[in-house]
C-alpha positions, 0 to 999 in steps of 0.5 A: 868822228862826231861833232857831239864828241867835242863841243869845244872843237865846234866852238873853235870852228865857229869862232875861226871865221869871225876872228879871220874877218875881224883880222884878230891875228892872236885869236886866229893863230890860237884857234888854228893851233888848238884845232890842229892839236885836237886833230893831231891827237886823234891821228891813228898811230902807225902801228895800227892796221888798216880799217879793212881788217883782212889781209892785204896784198903788199905792193911788189914795187914799193916796200912796206905799202899795201894796195887795194881799195881801202888799204890806206883807210884807218878810223881816227880816234875820237876824243871826248870833251874832257880830252879836247879841253885838256888839249886846249888848256895845254895849248894855253899853258904853253903860250903863257910859259913861252910868254914868260920866257920871252918877257924874261929875255926882253922880248916884250912884243912877242910875249904880249902876242902870246899872252893875247893868244892865251887869252883867246883860248881862255874864252873857250875854257870858261 
């Protein structure tokens, strides 16, 4: 994973300490959630073999496990900037949708919180 593959990720990482110091809860929550969504999108599916590539000896003590140096290592997928932006945009859209539902249900404060989080993510999409 290279930092140049998704500059929005670095922008989110850079903004997180400032949001925490400012006690800006909506921004902090939105940034953490967006970073987690990007990391989750890069996760390796369970079906992919390990990075070692060779045949691995399975453990006789635990079914379905592999043993040896690097047995649990697998390269993560790398997202380009476009995909990272799509993920952050989806996070923003989910918050706006949920806010509309909450507002319709009469939960104004929670809706306002989600709208503030969406606005915080908007700053990274412009």
